CHARMM internal coordinates of N, CA and C (Angstrom, degrees):
IC EDIT
DIST 1 N 1 CA 1.4499
DIST 1 CA 1 C 1.5308
ANGL 1 N 1 CA 1 C 110.53
DIST 1 C 2 N 1.3425
ANGL 1 CA 1 C 2 N 116.65
DIHE 1 N 1 CA 1 C 2 N -43.92
DIST 2 N 2 CA 1.4621
ANGL 1 C 2 N 2 CA 120.39
DIHE 1 CA 1 C 2 N 2 CA 179.75
DIST 2 CA 2 C 1.5179
ANGL 2 N 2 CA 2 C 111.04
DIHE 1 C 2 N 2 CA 2 C -63.85
DIST 2 C 3 N 1.3222
ANGL 2 CA 2 C 3 N 116.14
DIHE 2 N 2 CA 2 C 3 N -39.07
DIST 3 N 3 CA 1.4653
ANGL 2 C 3 N 3 CA 120.54
DIHE 2 CA 2 C 3 N 3 CA -179.80
DIST 3 CA 3 C 1.5295
ANGL 3 N 3 CA 3 C 110.68
DIHE 2 C 3 N 3 CA 3 C -63.81
DIST 3 C 4 N 1.3281
ANGL 3 CA 3 C 4 N 116.83
DIHE 3 N 3 CA 3 C 4 N -40.62
DIST 4 N 4 CA 1.4666
ANGL 3 C 4 N 4 CA 120.72
DIHE 3 CA 3 C 4 N 4 CA 179.11
DIST 4 CA 4 C 1.5256
ANGL 4 N 4 CA 4 C 110.30
DIHE 3 C 4 N 4 CA 4 C -63.51
DIST 4 C 5 N 1.3253
ANGL 4 CA 4 C 5 N 116.05
DIHE 4 N 4 CA 4 C 5 N -40.76
DIST 5 N 5 CA 1.4656
ANGL 4 C 5 N 5 CA 120.78
DIHE 4 CA 4 C 5 N 5 CA -179.86
DIST 5 CA 5 C 1.5296
ANGL 5 N 5 CA 5 C 110.24
DIHE 4 C 5 N 5 CA 5 C -65.38
DIST 5 C 6 N 1.3322
ANGL 5 CA 5 C 6 N 116.49
DIHE 5 N 5 CA 5 C 6 N -42.80
DIST 6 N 6 CA 1.4628
ANGL 5 C 6 N 6 CA 120.51
DIHE 5 CA 5 C 6 N 6 CA 178.29
DIST 6 CA 6 C 1.5251
ANGL 6 N 6 CA 6 C 110.76
DIHE 5 C 6 N 6 CA 6 C -62.89
DIST 6 C 7 N 1.3239
ANGL 6 CA 6 C 7 N 116.62
DIHE 6 N 6 CA 6 C 7 N -41.23
DIST 7 N 7 CA 1.4574
ANGL 6 C 7 N 7 CA 121.46
DIHE 6 CA 6 C 7 N 7 CA 179.79
DIST 7 CA 7 C 1.5290
ANGL 7 N 7 CA 7 C 110.62
DIHE 6 C 7 N 7 CA 7 C -64.15
DIST 7 C 8 N 1.3224
ANGL 7 CA 7 C 8 N 116.36
DIHE 7 N 7 CA 7 C 8 N -42.69
DIST 8 N 8 CA 1.4666
ANGL 7 C 8 N 8 CA 121.41
DIHE 7 CA 7 C 8 N 8 CA 178.03
DIST 8 CA 8 C 1.5218
ANGL 8 N 8 CA 8 C 110.51
DIHE 7 C 8 N 8 CA 8 C -63.55
DIST 8 C 9 N 1.3259
ANGL 8 CA 8 C 9 N 117.25
DIHE 8 N 8 CA 8 C 9 N -43.31
DIST 9 N 9 CA 1.4604
ANGL 8 C 9 N 9 CA 121.20
DIHE 8 CA 8 C 9 N 9 CA 178.60
DIST 9 CA 9 C 1.5285
ANGL 9 N 9 CA 9 C 110.53
DIHE 8 C 9 N 9 CA 9 C -64.25
DIST 9 C 10 N 1.3126
ANGL 9 CA 9 C 10 N 116.49
DIHE 9 N 9 CA 9 C 10 N -40.26
DIST 10 N 10 CA 1.4588
ANGL 9 C 10 N 10 CA 121.11
DIHE 9 CA 9 C 10 N 10 CA 179.47
DIST 10 CA 10 C 1.5275
ANGL 10 N 10 CA 10 C 110.69
DIHE 9 C 10 N 10 CA 10 C -62.93
DIST 10 C 11 N 1.3224
ANGL 10 CA 10 C 11 N 116.96
DIHE 10 N 10 CA 10 C 11 N -43.86
DIST 11 N 11 CA 1.4657
ANGL 10 C 11 N 11 CA 120.86
DIHE 10 CA 10 C 11 N 11 CA 178.43
DIST 11 CA 11 C 1.5215
ANGL 11 N 11 CA 11 C 110.82
DIHE 10 C 11 N 11 CA 11 C -64.77
DIST 11 C 12 N 1.3209
ANGL 11 CA 11 C 12 N 117.10
DIHE 11 N 11 CA 11 C 12 N -38.56
DIST 12 N 12 CA 1.4611
ANGL 11 C 12 N 12 CA 121.07
DIHE 11 CA 11 C 12 N 12 CA 178.96
DIST 12 CA 12 C 1.5277
ANGL 12 N 12 CA 12 C 110.41
DIHE 11 C 12 N 12 CA 12 C -64.70
DIST 12 C 13 N 1.3234
ANGL 12 CA 12 C 13 N 116.95
DIHE 12 N 12 CA 12 C 13 N -41.59
DIST 13 N 13 CA 1.4649
ANGL 12 C 13 N 13 CA 120.98
DIHE 12 CA 12 C 13 N 13 CA 179.07
DIST 13 CA 13 C 1.5315
ANGL 13 N 13 CA 13 C 110.50
DIHE 12 C 13 N 13 CA 13 C -65.16
DIST 13 C 14 N 1.3215
ANGL 13 CA 13 C 14 N 117.04
DIHE 13 N 13 CA 13 C 14 N -41.93
DIST 14 N 14 CA 1.4639
ANGL 13 C 14 N 14 CA 120.60
DIHE 13 CA 13 C 14 N 14 CA 178.40
DIST 14 CA 14 C 1.5222
ANGL 14 N 14 CA 14 C 110.55
DIHE 13 C 14 N 14 CA 14 C -62.65
DIST 14 C 15 N 1.3169
ANGL 14 CA 14 C 15 N 116.11
DIHE 14 N 14 CA 14 C 15 N -40.35
DIST 15 N 15 CA 1.4593
ANGL 14 C 15 N 15 CA 120.94
DIHE 14 CA 14 C 15 N 15 CA 179.00
DIST 15 CA 15 C 1.5248
ANGL 15 N 15 CA 15 C 110.68
DIHE 14 C 15 N 15 CA 15 C -63.27
DIST 15 C 16 N 1.3273
ANGL 15 CA 15 C 16 N 116.72
DIHE 15 N 15 CA 15 C 16 N -42.40
DIST 16 N 16 CA 1.4646
ANGL 15 C 16 N 16 CA 121.02
DIHE 15 CA 15 C 16 N 16 CA 178.88
DIST 16 CA 16 C 1.5292
ANGL 16 N 16 CA 16 C 111.05
DIHE 15 C 16 N 16 CA 16 C -65.81
DIST 16 C 17 N 1.3247
ANGL 16 CA 16 C 17 N 116.47
DIHE 16 N 16 CA 16 C 17 N -38.26
DIST 17 N 17 CA 1.4633
ANGL 16 C 17 N 17 CA 120.33
DIHE 16 CA 16 C 17 N 17 CA 178.97
DIST 17 CA 17 C 1.5249
ANGL 17 N 17 CA 17 C 110.81
DIHE 16 C 17 N 17 CA 17 C -64.91
DIST 17 C 18 N 1.3178
ANGL 17 CA 17 C 18 N 117.20
DIHE 17 N 17 CA 17 C 18 N -42.09
DIST 18 N 18 CA 1.4636
ANGL 17 C 18 N 18 CA 121.14
DIHE 17 CA 17 C 18 N 18 CA 178.84
DIST 18 CA 18 C 1.5222
ANGL 18 N 18 CA 18 C 109.71
DIHE 17 C 18 N 18 CA 18 C -64.64
DIST 18 C 19 N 1.3347
ANGL 18 CA 18 C 19 N 116.90
DIHE 18 N 18 CA 18 C 19 N -43.65
DIST 19 N 19 CA 1.4646
ANGL 18 C 19 N 19 CA 120.53
DIHE 18 CA 18 C 19 N 19 CA 178.98
DIST 19 CA 19 C 1.5251
ANGL 19 N 19 CA 19 C 110.20
DIHE 18 C 19 N 19 CA 19 C -61.41
DIST 19 C 20 N 1.3160
ANGL 19 CA 19 C 20 N 116.64
DIHE 19 N 19 CA 19 C 20 N -41.74
DIST 20 N 20 CA 1.4608
ANGL 19 C 20 N 20 CA 120.79
DIHE 19 CA 19 C 20 N 20 CA 179.09
DIST 20 CA 20 C 1.5286
ANGL 20 N 20 CA 20 C 110.90
DIHE 19 C 20 N 20 CA 20 C -62.75
DIST 20 C 21 N 1.3242
ANGL 20 CA 20 C 21 N 116.96
DIHE 20 N 20 CA 20 C 21 N -43.09
DIST 21 N 21 CA 1.4683
ANGL 20 C 21 N 21 CA 120.65
DIHE 20 CA 20 C 21 N 21 CA 178.36
DIST 21 CA 21 C 1.5264
ANGL 21 N 21 CA 21 C 111.57
DIHE 20 C 21 N 21 CA 21 C -63.14
DIST 21 C 22 N 1.3298
ANGL 21 CA 21 C 22 N 116.51
DIHE 21 N 21 CA 21 C 22 N -41.03
DIST 22 N 22 CA 1.4611
ANGL 21 C 22 N 22 CA 119.95
DIHE 21 CA 21 C 22 N 22 CA 178.65
DIST 22 CA 22 C 1.5238
ANGL 22 N 22 CA 22 C 111.23
DIHE 21 C 22 N 22 CA 22 C -64.96
DIST 22 C 23 N 1.3296
ANGL 22 CA 22 C 23 N 116.60
DIHE 22 N 22 CA 22 C 23 N -42.83
DIST 23 N 23 CA 1.4659
ANGL 22 C 23 N 23 CA 120.83
DIHE 22 CA 22 C 23 N 23 CA 178.61
DIST 23 CA 23 C 1.5231
ANGL 23 N 23 CA 23 C 110.79
DIHE 22 C 23 N 23 CA 23 C -62.54
DIST 23 C 24 N 1.3275
ANGL 23 CA 23 C 24 N 116.31
DIHE 23 N 23 CA 23 C 24 N -44.16
DIST 24 N 24 CA 1.4668
ANGL 23 C 24 N 24 CA 120.23
DIHE 23 CA 23 C 24 N 24 CA 178.72
DIST 24 CA 24 C 1.5251
ANGL 24 N 24 CA 24 C 110.84
DIHE 23 C 24 N 24 CA 24 C -63.23
DIST 24 C 25 N 1.3179
ANGL 24 CA 24 C 25 N 116.35
DIHE 24 N 24 CA 24 C 25 N -39.90
DIST 25 N 25 CA 1.4586
ANGL 24 C 25 N 25 CA 120.65
DIHE 24 CA 24 C 25 N 25 CA 178.69
DIST 25 CA 25 C 1.5205
ANGL 25 N 25 CA 25 C 111.87
DIHE 24 C 25 N 25 CA 25 C -62.68
DIST 25 C 26 N 1.3315
ANGL 25 CA 25 C 26 N 116.12
DIHE 25 N 25 CA 25 C 26 N -40.03
DIST 26 N 26 CA 1.4671
ANGL 25 C 26 N 26 CA 120.15
DIHE 25 CA 25 C 26 N 26 CA 178.37
DIST 26 CA 26 C 1.5242
ANGL 26 N 26 CA 26 C 110.57
DIHE 25 C 26 N 26 CA 26 C -65.22
DIST 26 C 27 N 1.3271
ANGL 26 CA 26 C 27 N 116.81
DIHE 26 N 26 CA 26 C 27 N -39.67
DIST 27 N 27 CA 1.4672
ANGL 26 C 27 N 27 CA 120.51
DIHE 26 CA 26 C 27 N 27 CA 178.51
DIST 27 CA 27 C 1.5260
ANGL 27 N 27 CA 27 C 110.34
DIHE 26 C 27 N 27 CA 27 C -63.73
DIST 27 C 28 N 1.3252
ANGL 27 CA 27 C 28 N 116.81
DIHE 27 N 27 CA 27 C 28 N -43.62
DIST 28 N 28 CA 1.4611
ANGL 27 C 28 N 28 CA 120.64
DIHE 27 CA 27 C 28 N 28 CA 179.70
DIST 28 CA 28 C 1.5254
ANGL 28 N 28 CA 28 C 111.17
DIHE 27 C 28 N 28 CA 28 C -65.69
DIST 28 C 29 N 1.3138
ANGL 28 CA 28 C 29 N 116.32
DIHE 28 N 28 CA 28 C 29 N -37.70
DIST 29 N 29 CA 1.4642
ANGL 28 C 29 N 29 CA 119.62
DIHE 28 CA 28 C 29 N 29 CA 179.08
DIST 29 CA 29 C 1.5239
ANGL 29 N 29 CA 29 C 110.55
DIHE 28 C 29 N 29 CA 29 C -62.14
DIST 29 C 30 N 1.3210
ANGL 29 CA 29 C 30 N 116.70
DIHE 29 N 29 CA 29 C 30 N -38.47
DIST 30 N 30 CA 1.4649
ANGL 29 C 30 N 30 CA 120.29
DIHE 29 CA 29 C 30 N 30 CA 178.84
DIST 30 CA 30 C 1.5252
ANGL 30 N 30 CA 30 C 110.72
DIHE 29 C 30 N 30 CA 30 C -66.87
DIST 30 C 31 N 1.3071
ANGL 30 CA 30 C 31 N 117.01
DIHE 30 N 30 CA 30 C 31 N -37.76
DIST 31 N 31 CA 1.4629
ANGL 30 C 31 N 31 CA 121.41
DIHE 30 CA 30 C 31 N 31 CA -178.81
DIST 31 CA 31 C 1.5216
ANGL 31 N 31 CA 31 C 110.91
DIHE 30 C 31 N 31 CA 31 C -65.58
DIST 31 C 32 N 1.3066
ANGL 31 CA 31 C 32 N 116.82
DIHE 31 N 31 CA 31 C 32 N -40.36
DIST 32 N 32 CA 1.4651
ANGL 31 C 32 N 32 CA 120.88
DIHE 31 CA 31 C 32 N 32 CA -173.34
DIST 32 CA 32 C 1.5294
ANGL 32 N 32 CA 32 C 113.67
DIHE 31 C 32 N 32 CA 32 C -96.60
DIST 32 C 33 N 1.3261
ANGL 32 CA 32 C 33 N 117.63
DIHE 32 N 32 CA 32 C 33 N 18.84
DIST 33 N 33 CA 1.4592
ANGL 32 C 33 N 33 CA 120.21
DIHE 32 CA 32 C 33 N 33 CA -179.36
DIST 33 CA 33 C 1.5222
ANGL 33 N 33 CA 33 C 113.13
DIHE 32 C 33 N 33 CA 33 C -68.84
DIST 33 C 34 N 1.3094
ANGL 33 CA 33 C 34 N 118.14
DIHE 33 N 33 CA 33 C 34 N -36.32
DIST 34 N 34 CA 1.4557
ANGL 33 C 34 N 34 CA 121.25
DIHE 33 CA 33 C 34 N 34 CA -172.51
DIST 34 CA 34 C 1.5240
ANGL 34 N 34 CA 34 C 110.98
DIHE 33 C 34 N 34 CA 34 C -107.77
DIST 34 C 35 N 1.3086
ANGL 34 CA 34 C 35 N 115.73
DIHE 34 N 34 CA 34 C 35 N 114.99
DIST 35 N 35 CA 1.4639
ANGL 34 C 35 N 35 CA 121.79
DIHE 34 CA 34 C 35 N 35 CA 177.00
DIST 35 CA 35 C 1.5155
ANGL 35 N 35 CA 35 C 108.53
DIHE 34 C 35 N 35 CA 35 C -111.66
DIST 35 C 36 N 1.3019
ANGL 35 CA 35 C 36 N 116.59
DIHE 35 N 35 CA 35 C 36 N 148.03
DIST 36 N 36 CA 1.4611
ANGL 35 C 36 N 36 CA 120.03
DIHE 35 CA 35 C 36 N 36 CA 176.90
DIST 36 CA 36 C 1.5218
ANGL 36 N 36 CA 36 C 110.04
DIHE 35 C 36 N 36 CA 36 C -133.12
DIST 36 C 37 N 1.3218
ANGL 36 CA 36 C 37 N 115.44
DIHE 36 N 36 CA 36 C 37 N 153.92
DIST 37 N 37 CA 1.4588
ANGL 36 C 37 N 37 CA 122.34
DIHE 36 CA 36 C 37 N 37 CA 179.80
DIST 37 CA 37 C 1.5233
ANGL 37 N 37 CA 37 C 108.08
DIHE 36 C 37 N 37 CA 37 C -129.48
DIST 37 C 38 N 1.3071
ANGL 37 CA 37 C 38 N 116.18
DIHE 37 N 37 CA 37 C 38 N 130.31
DIST 38 N 38 CA 1.4696
ANGL 37 C 38 N 38 CA 121.09
DIHE 37 CA 37 C 38 N 38 CA 177.65
DIST 38 CA 38 C 1.5228
ANGL 38 N 38 CA 38 C 108.54
DIHE 37 C 38 N 38 CA 38 C -131.04
DIST 38 C 39 N 1.3049
ANGL 38 CA 38 C 39 N 114.90
DIHE 38 N 38 CA 38 C 39 N 154.46
DIST 39 N 39 CA 1.4559
ANGL 38 C 39 N 39 CA 120.33
DIHE 38 CA 38 C 39 N 39 CA 178.81
DIST 39 CA 39 C 1.5243
ANGL 39 N 39 CA 39 C 108.14
DIHE 38 C 39 N 39 CA 39 C -102.39
DIST 39 C 40 N 1.3202
ANGL 39 CA 39 C 40 N 116.12
DIHE 39 N 39 CA 39 C 40 N 129.08
DIST 40 N 40 CA 1.4604
ANGL 39 C 40 N 40 CA 120.57
DIHE 39 CA 39 C 40 N 40 CA -178.62
DIST 40 CA 40 C 1.5242
ANGL 40 N 40 CA 40 C 110.56
DIHE 39 C 40 N 40 CA 40 C -78.68
DIST 40 C 41 N 1.3282
ANGL 40 CA 40 C 41 N 115.42
DIHE 40 N 40 CA 40 C 41 N 170.83
DIST 41 N 41 CA 1.4660
ANGL 40 C 41 N 41 CA 119.76
DIHE 40 CA 40 C 41 N 41 CA 178.83
DIST 41 CA 41 C 1.5313
ANGL 41 N 41 CA 41 C 111.93
DIHE 40 C 41 N 41 CA 41 C -66.19
DIST 41 C 42 N 1.3354
ANGL 41 CA 41 C 42 N 116.44
DIHE 41 N 41 CA 41 C 42 N -16.73
DIST 42 N 42 CA 1.4744
ANGL 41 C 42 N 42 CA 120.79
DIHE 41 CA 41 C 42 N 42 CA 177.15
DIST 42 CA 42 C 1.5322
ANGL 42 N 42 CA 42 C 111.30
DIHE 41 C 42 N 42 CA 42 C -95.28
DIST 42 C 43 N 1.3480
ANGL 42 CA 42 C 43 N 115.20
DIHE 42 N 42 CA 42 C 43 N 16.93
DIST 43 N 43 CA 1.4628
ANGL 42 C 43 N 43 CA 122.41
DIHE 42 CA 42 C 43 N 43 CA 176.78
DIST 43 CA 43 C 1.5334
ANGL 43 N 43 CA 43 C 113.22
DIHE 42 C 43 N 43 CA 43 C 64.94
DIST 43 C 44 N 1.3272
ANGL 43 CA 43 C 44 N 116.96
DIHE 43 N 43 CA 43 C 44 N 33.96
DIST 44 N 44 CA 1.4695
ANGL 43 C 44 N 44 CA 121.97
DIHE 43 CA 43 C 44 N 44 CA 177.39
DIST 44 CA 44 C 1.5234
ANGL 44 N 44 CA 44 C 108.64
DIHE 43 C 44 N 44 CA 44 C -113.22
DIST 44 C 45 N 1.3297
ANGL 44 CA 44 C 45 N 115.31
DIHE 44 N 44 CA 44 C 45 N 144.45
DIST 45 N 45 CA 1.4557
ANGL 44 C 45 N 45 CA 120.20
DIHE 44 CA 44 C 45 N 45 CA 178.83
DIST 45 CA 45 C 1.5236
ANGL 45 N 45 CA 45 C 109.96
DIHE 44 C 45 N 45 CA 45 C -84.16
DIST 45 C 46 N 1.3178
ANGL 45 CA 45 C 46 N 115.70
DIHE 45 N 45 CA 45 C 46 N 136.81
DIST 46 N 46 CA 1.4604
ANGL 45 C 46 N 46 CA 122.18
DIHE 45 CA 45 C 46 N 46 CA 177.42
DIST 46 CA 46 C 1.5215
ANGL 46 N 46 CA 46 C 107.22
DIHE 45 C 46 N 46 CA 46 C -122.57
DIST 46 C 47 N 1.3291
ANGL 46 CA 46 C 47 N 116.48
DIHE 46 N 46 CA 46 C 47 N 128.94
DIST 47 N 47 CA 1.4656
ANGL 46 C 47 N 47 CA 121.31
DIHE 46 CA 46 C 47 N 47 CA 178.92
DIST 47 CA 47 C 1.5174
ANGL 47 N 47 CA 47 C 109.05
DIHE 46 C 47 N 47 CA 47 C -108.38
DIST 47 C 48 N 1.3011
ANGL 47 CA 47 C 48 N 115.68
DIHE 47 N 47 CA 47 C 48 N 146.41
DIST 48 N 48 CA 1.4578
ANGL 47 C 48 N 48 CA 120.47
DIHE 47 CA 47 C 48 N 48 CA 177.49
DIST 48 CA 48 C 1.5063
ANGL 48 N 48 CA 48 C 110.12
DIHE 47 C 48 N 48 CA 48 C -154.21
DIST 48 C 49 N 1.3070
ANGL 48 CA 48 C 49 N 115.73
DIHE 48 N 48 CA 48 C 49 N 168.92
DIST 49 N 49 CA 1.4636
ANGL 48 C 49 N 49 CA 119.81
DIHE 48 CA 48 C 49 N 49 CA 176.41
DIST 49 CA 49 C 1.5189
ANGL 49 N 49 CA 49 C 108.62
DIHE 48 C 49 N 49 CA 49 C -122.85
DIST 49 C 50 N 1.2965
ANGL 49 CA 49 C 50 N 115.41
DIHE 49 N 49 CA 49 C 50 N 139.80
DIST 50 N 50 CA 1.4641
ANGL 49 C 50 N 50 CA 121.09
DIHE 49 CA 49 C 50 N 50 CA 178.68
DIST 50 CA 50 C 1.5237
ANGL 50 N 50 CA 50 C 108.46
DIHE 49 C 50 N 50 CA 50 C -95.18
DIST 50 C 51 N 1.3079
ANGL 50 CA 50 C 51 N 116.02
DIHE 50 N 50 CA 50 C 51 N 132.76
DIST 51 N 51 CA 1.4626
ANGL 50 C 51 N 51 CA 119.41
DIHE 50 CA 50 C 51 N 51 CA 176.83
DIST 51 CA 51 C 1.4757
ANGL 51 N 51 CA 51 C 110.86
DIHE 50 C 51 N 51 CA 51 C -144.07
END
COOR INIT
IC SEED 1 N 1 CA 1 C
IC BUILD
């Protein structure tokens, strides 16, 4: 009985960890959606992301 409970708790924790990773990934995707490129006074391209 104890082993079953531990296994269930372990699966629940893994599920929460995966959900957390997915949520974090979605947040990061939103942050990095907009990229911009500008040319410097030395004629070099500079890339950046707006967040």
